[in-house]
N, C-alpha and C positions, 0 to 999 in steps of 0.2 A: 665602115671599112674594117676588115679583119686585120688583126695584127700578125706579124710573122711569128710562126711557131718555131721555138728555139729549144734545142737540147743542150745539156751540159755534161761534158765528158771529162771527168776528173773534178772532184768537188772537195779537195783539201782546202786549207785556209784561203789561199789566193783564188782558187776557183770560186769559192762561195763569196768572197769579197767582190769579185768582178760580176758575179751573178746578181748580187744585191744592187750594184751600181746600175746594171741594165734594167732590173725590175723597177728601180726608182724613176726611170725615164717614162715608164708607162707605154713604151713603144713596142714591146714584145710580149708574147705569151709563152711562159715556160711550160713545156709539155713533157720533157723527159730528162731523166738523170741516170748516169751510168758511173759507177765507181766500184773498184774492187774492195773498198772498205765499207762494210755496212754502216759503220758509225758515221763516216763522211756523207754517205748517201742520205741517211736519215737527217743529218744536220742540214743538208741542202733542201730536203723536202720540207723542213720546217719553214724555209723561206718561200717555198712554192708548194703548198699542200696538194694542189690538183695535179702536179706533175707525177708521171709514172716512173717508178724505179725499175730500170730495165737491165738485162744482163750484159749487153754488148753494144758497140757502135752500130753494128748491122741491125740489131733490133730497134735502135733509135731511128736509123734512117728509114726503116720500114714503117715508121709512124708518120712519114710524110712531113718531116721537119723542113723548115726553110733555112735554118742556120744552125751551126754547131759551134759551141765554145769549147776549146780544147785546153785542158790544164793537167796533162798527164806527164810522165817522165819524158825527157827530151828525145830519147831514141824512138819514141812512138809518134812524135808530132808529124813528120813528113808523110808517113804512110797513112795515118789517120786523116790528115787534111786532104790528101789526094783521093782517098776513098770517098770522103764526103763530097768533094768538088765534082768528082766524076758522076755522082748521083744528082748533080745540079743543086747542091746545098752550099750556101755561103759559110765562111769560116772566120772565126776570131781565135787566134792561137797565142798561147804564151810563148815567150822567147826561150830558146832559139827556134826559128821556124824549121831549121834542119841542122844536123850536126856538121854539115859542110855546105859549101856553096852549091854543089851538085844536088844535094837533097833539097835545099831551098828552091833552087831553080825548077825542080820537078813540080813543086807545089805552085809556084807562080805561073808556070806554063799551064797547069791544070786549071787554075783560076781564070786564065785568059781564054782558054778554049771553052770553058763553061760560061764565061761572062758572068762570074759570080764575085761578090765582094769578099776580098781577103784582107785581113789586117792582123798585125802582130802587136802584142802588148808591150811596146817600147814606151813605157808610161812616163819616163822623165821628160820627154818632149812636152807633155801637157801640163807641167808645173808652171805656176805663175812666174817662178824664178827663171826658168828656161825661156819662157816666152818674152820676158822683159829683157833678158840677155840678147836674144836673137833680134828683137826689135832694135836694140842699140847697134848691133853689128850691121844689120841690113839698112839702117837709116843712113849709114855712112859716118856716124858720130865718132867711130874709132879710127877712121881713115883706112889705110891699107892694113888688114890684119895679117901679121907675119908670124905669130906664134900663139900656141894654145897649150895649156897644161890641164889634164883631167885626171882625177883620182877617184877610186872607190875602194876603200878598205873596209871589210866586214870582219870585225874582231871575233865574231862567233863562227861564221861559216855555216853551211847547210847542215840540217839535222837528219837528213835522209841518206841512207847508204848509197843509193843509186847515183848521187852526185859525184861520188868518188870512184865510180867505175867508168872508165873512158868509153867503153862500148855503149853504155846506157846514156851517158851525159854528153858525149862529144868532146869533152874537155873539162877543165877545172874552173878556176876563178875567171880566166879570160872569157870562156864561153858564158859563164853565169853573170859576171859583172862587166867585163870588158866590152861586151856587145853593146851595153848602154853607152859607154864612153865613146866608142868609135861612131856609133849612130849619132850621138848628140853632137860630136865635133863636126862630122861631115854634113849633117842637117843644118847646123848653125851657119856653116860656111857655104851653103847652097850647092853641095855635092860636087866639089872640084875633083878632078882626076887624081887618084893616089899614084904617084910616080915611083915611090920607093918605100919599102917597109923594112924595118930592122927591129930586133927585140931579143928578149931573153926570158925564159920560163924556168922557174925554180920550184922544187918541192922539198919541204922541210929543210930549207937552206942550201940545197944542193941542186945542180943543174938537172932539169927534168930528163935529159938524155941519159943520166946515170941511174935512172929509176924506171926501168921498163914496166909498163902496166900501171904506173901511177898517173895522177893528174896534177897539174900545177896548182900551187897555193899562193904563188906570187908571180906576177907578170908585169913586164915593163916593155914598152914598144915605142918606136918613133915612126911617124908617117911624114913623108915629104910630099907636098901637094903641088899640083900645077899652080903657077903663080908665085911659088917660092915659100909659102907658109910651111911651118914645121909644127906638127902636133905630137905631144908626148902624152902617153897614157900609162897609168900604173894602177894595178888592182890586186887585191889579195883576200884570202880567207885566214882567219885565226892570227892576224897580225897583233903583236903587242903594241897596240895603238894608244892605250890609255883612255879609250872611250869605246862606245859600241860601234861607231862607224865614222869614217872620214870620207866625205863626199864633196867634190869640188870640180868646177870647170871654169878656167880663167882664160880670157882671150885678150891679146895685146896687139894694138895697132899703132900706126904712126901718129895718131892724134889722141889716143886715149885707150883705156882698157875697161873691161867689165868682167864680172865673175859671179857665179853662184856658189853657195857653200851651205853645208848643213849646219844647224845650230845646236850647240851643246851635245854633239855626238848622236843626234837623232837621225833615224832613217827617213823621217817624214817631214821634219820642219826645215824648210829651205829659205834662204834669203838671197837677194841679189844686190850688187852694188856696181856703180860706175866709178872709174878712176880717171883722174887727170893729174899727172905729176905725183905729188905727195898727198893729194886730197882725194877723198872719196865721197860719194853721194848715194844714199840708199835708193834702190829702185823698187824693192818690195820686201816685205817681211811676213813671217807666218802670222796667223794660221792659213792654211790652204789645203782643202780636202781634195787632193789631186789623184789619189791612187786608182780610182775607178773611172777617171775621166776618158781615157782612151777606149775603155770597154763601152761606156755609155755612148760615145760618139759612133762606134760601130753599130750599136743597136738602133740609133736614130737614123743612120744612113741606110741600114737594112730596111727599116720600115718605110723609108722614102723610095725604095725600089732601086737603089744604086747597084749597078753591076760592077764589073771589073774596074778597079782603080789602078791606073798605071803607076801610081806612087808605090805600089807593092814592089816594083822593080828595085827600089832603093835598098830593100832588104838584101838583095844579091850583092850589092857593093860592099855592104858591111860584112856579109858572110865571106866574101872573097878576101877581104883584109885579114879576117881571123884565120882563114885557111893559110895565107902566106906566112903568118906568124908561127902557126903550128908546123908548117913545112920546114921552117928554119930549125925548129927544135928536132924534128925528125932527121934532118941532114946532119945535125951535130951528133945524133945517136949513131949514125952509120959511119 
């Protein structure tokens, strides 16, 4: 049986990392590479010597690919994904799927019409720490979960200029990091309705509303959920955090708590613990090679012939929450 033919659109570090994860499954055949950087394209071709380096997405689609992996700047995601889906090609896309809920909805609807597999690289879901956390929540061990606190502070911030251009990125740290936090919280709690959203966005220590054209480098928000749970999220770029990163997700219930956290400031090493009163119990510790797990899963499902996955609609819930936070910042500006 032939393997699905897959093209890779955007082959910077993260694009090549996800490419490697897919190749290691043995489920796909890499046939095409497109990148505006010749150096990135050649680095990707080192992973897949038989793949053709092509000038555009259209040239890639003309090769008769079955799937496209998108790792380009955020402003391009929705249009590129829709172009591929309308040609009957499955899509795996880096987050965010769109710069707004409307853009993301256009992609999801295109995937539904084409009955093609669509997935977004919300990779923190696939960590052992997150899975251990969610198992604890859904087993009922925590009782009624009434509060959650999630943080993602990146002391470096992105190294590419387009991240700091609202038109190209869709937003700052909230779009880049907050999307993981909102997705993780709502996924862990099995997608309750978000009844109320409040928050604040800052750039260089001042309200975003006072800096037209800028993107936020600090974001804090509160979500009030059906059933009474309250979720607080905070994320940032370039924070004086004393370490490379601070990543955490803590959930508190009437019978216990559970949390994941990064270890020693690492972006990759995550541990999870369960709490009861003043005592804690480890659920899992590093190492865990999780970065490419979501990508590998898409490759395997594509090879199995899976079409549209209704779980893609969850992306719209998360996008809608981010929209509401950004709309609050816009209202403050006016």
